C-alpha positions in Angstrom: 16.7 54.5 -17.4 13.0 54.2 -17.3 11.0 57.3 -16.6 9.6 56.0 -13.1 13.4 55.3 -12.0 14.0 58.9 -13.3 11.2 60.1 -11.4 11.9 58.2 -8.4 15.8 59.1 -8.4 14.5 63.1 -9.0 12.3 63.2 -6.3 14.9 61.5 -3.6 17.3 64.5 -4.9 14.3 67.1 -4.5 13.0 65.7 -0.9 16.3 66.9 0.4 15.2 70.7 -0.3 12.2 70.7 2.3 14.7 73.1 4.8 12.4 73.8 7.7 9.3 73.7 5.6 6.3 72.1 8.3 3.3 72.1 5.6 3.9 71.5 2.1 1.4 71.4 -0.7 1.2 68.6 -3.5 0.1 68.9 -6.7 -0.6 65.8 -9.2 1.0 63.5 -11.6 3.6 60.7 -11.9 6.6 63.1 -10.8 4.8 64.4 -7.3 3.4 60.9 -6.6 7.1 59.8 -6.7 7.7 62.8 -4.2 5.3 61.5 -1.7 6.5 58.3 -1.5 10.3 59.9 -1.0 8.6 62.2 1.7 7.1 59.4 3.3 10.4 57.9 3.8 12.4 61.2 4.6 9.5 61.8 7.4 10.2 58.4 8.9 14.3 58.7 8.5 14.4 62.3 10.0 11.6 62.1 12.6 9.9 65.1 11.5 6.5 66.5 11.5 5.3 67.5 8.3 2.0 67.9 7.3 0.5 67.8 3.5 -2.1 69.4 1.4 -2.8 67.4 -1.4 -4.5 69.0 -4.9 -6.3 65.9 -6.0 -8.2 62.9 -4.7 -5.2 61.1 -6.7 -2.5 62.5 -4.7 -4.5 62.5 -1.3 -5.2 58.7 -1.6 -1.2 57.9 -2.0 -0.5 60.5 0.6 -2.7 58.3 3.1 -1.5 55.4 1.9 2.5 56.4 2.6 1.1 57.4 6.1 1.1 61.0 6.3 -0.6 63.6 7.9 -2.8 65.4 5.9 -3.8 68.9 7.2 -7.3 71.1 6.5 -7.3 73.6 3.6 -7.7 76.4 6.4 -4.0 76.4 6.9 -3.5 76.8 2.7 -2.3 80.3 3.7 0.4 79.0 5.6 1.9 76.6 2.9 5.9 76.8 3.3 6.6 74.7 0.2 4.9 73.9 -2.6 5.7 70.7 -4.7 4.5 70.1 -8.0 5.2 69.0 -12.0 4.2 70.1 -15.3 2.8 68.8 -18.4 5.0 71.4 -20.2 7.6 74.4 -19.5 9.0 77.0 -21.7 12.4 78.8 -21.5 11.0 81.3 -18.9 9.5 78.5 -16.7 6.1 79.3 -17.6 4.1 76.3 -17.8 0.9 74.3 -19.0 -0.7 72.3 -16.4 -3.9 70.2 -15.5 -3.6 67.3 -17.5 -5.0 65.4 -14.4 -7.6 67.8 -14.2 -6.6 69.5 -10.9 -5.5 72.9 -12.2 -7.9 75.2 -10.4 -6.3 73.4 -6.6 -2.9 73.4 -8.2 -3.1 77.3 -8.9 -4.2 78.1 -5.6 -1.7 76.1 -3.7 1.2 77.6 -5.9 0.0 80.7 -5.6 -0.2 80.8 -1.9 3.3 78.9 -0.8 6.4 80.8 0.5 8.5 78.4 -1.9 7.5 76.8 -5.0 9.3 73.6 -6.9 8.9 71.9 -10.2 9.6 68.5 -11.0 9.7 67.5 -14.7 11.5 65.1 -16.8 13.5 67.1 -20.0 10.5 65.8 -22.5 8.5 68.8 -20.5 11.0 71.5 -21.6 10.1 73.2 -24.5 11.1 76.9 -26.1 7.6 78.1 -26.4 4.8 76.2 -24.7 2.9 74.4 -27.6 0.5 72.2 -26.0 -3.7 72.2 -25.3 -3.8 74.2 -22.6 -6.6 72.5 -19.8 -9.7 74.9 -19.5 -11.7 74.4 -16.4 -15.4 75.3 -16.9 -18.7 75.2 -15.4 -20.8 72.9 -17.2 -23.3 75.8 -17.9 -21.1 77.6 -19.6 -19.7 75.2 -22.4 -21.2 76.3 -25.0 -21.1 79.7 -24.8 -16.8 79.2 -23.7 -16.1 76.8 -26.4 -17.8 79.7 -29.0 -16.2 82.6 -27.3 -12.3 80.6 -27.7 -13.1 79.5 -31.3 -13.7 83.2 -31.8 -10.2 83.7 -30.3 -8.5 81.5 -33.3 -8.4 78.7 -31.1 -9.8 74.5 -31.0 -11.5 73.5 -28.3 -12.0 69.7 -27.3 -14.2 68.2 -24.4 -12.4 66.2 -22.2 -13.9 62.7 -22.0 -13.3 59.4 -20.4 -14.5 56.1 -21.7 -17.4 55.9 -23.8 -17.6 59.4 -24.5 -18.8 60.5 -20.8 -17.4 63.9 -19.8 -14.5 64.2 -17.6 -15.4 66.0 -14.7 -13.0 67.5 -12.3 -12.9 67.0 -8.1 -15.2 70.8 -8.4 -17.6 69.3 -10.4 -16.6 71.0 -13.8 -15.6 70.1 -17.4 -12.5 70.2 -18.9 -12.0 72.3 -22.5 -8.6 71.0 -23.8 -8.1 74.1 -26.2 -4.9 74.0 -29.2 -4.0 77.8 -29.8 -0.5 76.5 -31.1 2.6 78.3 -30.0 1.8 80.9 -26.7 4.1 83.4 -27.4 3.0 85.4 -24.6 1.4 82.7 -21.8 0.5 85.6 -19.4 -1.9 87.7 -21.9 -3.5 84.8 -23.0 -4.2 83.0 -19.3 -5.8 86.5 -18.5 -7.8 86.8 -21.5 -9.5 83.1 -21.1 -9.8 84.0 -17.0 -12.0 86.6 -18.4 -14.6 84.7 -20.5 -17.5 83.9 -18.0 -18.1 80.6 -16.8 -14.5 79.8 -16.8 -13.0 78.8 -13.2 -9.5 78.4 -14.2 -6.9 78.3 -16.8 -3.9 75.5 -17.2 -1.3 78.3 -18.3 0.9 79.2 -15.1 2.9 81.8 -15.2 3.5 82.2 -11.0 7.0 82.6 -10.1 9.0 79.8 -9.2 11.7 79.3 -7.0 13.5 75.9 -8.5 13.0 73.2 -10.7 14.5 69.6 -10.9 15.0 68.1 -14.2 15.7 64.6 -14.6 17.5 63.3 -17.8 16.6 59.8 -19.7 19.9 59.0 -18.2 19.0 59.5 -14.4 21.0 62.6 -14.3 18.9 65.6 -12.2 19.9 69.0 -12.9 18.6 71.2 -10.1 17.7 74.9 -11.9 17.5 78.2 -9.5 15.0 80.5 -11.2 16.2 84.1 -11.4 13.1 86.5 -10.8 
């Protein structure tokens, strides 16, 4: 099954997990984009009042086109349900995120929600995290953070767009995609990187997840309830 159809099927299953949620935060990426479309249809069908808080301009535009009600950031402390994707997720449900550059807002939203759901296709699952870690850095601190990361034994690389223009996040910062190899202790590394002056956020996510939806290439959607 094509990945777009698999994500659509997963979104249609996951949207039934709303329960009594009325404020829903939305991460970024293709899985969340599929969820937004499924949510729009669900809201119309069931005639319920749901407001969303997007983590990025990408998802906000999709939510606007889907005629979803977008609410103010001051309601972040009252999020009932956070829905997000993952670039990589290990066997303890710790994640690497930030491929779209929205890691700072995604982490704020996930950490504020009463319940957290992750949507991911089977290719995102691994025993140990090993993808390069996106690190959002204030432009003023680029050189100093790069030096500190190299001293930690990693290989930071400035994320760029076409014609080598730096990728700039919605918050006005840059991204250093940093290769640490395998990461056996994500929480420890997350805290170590966040302690560097100029680092705004780290794309290692170790917050508690309540449920994961995993879709296979066959189209089968597995629901995984995560025990604390």
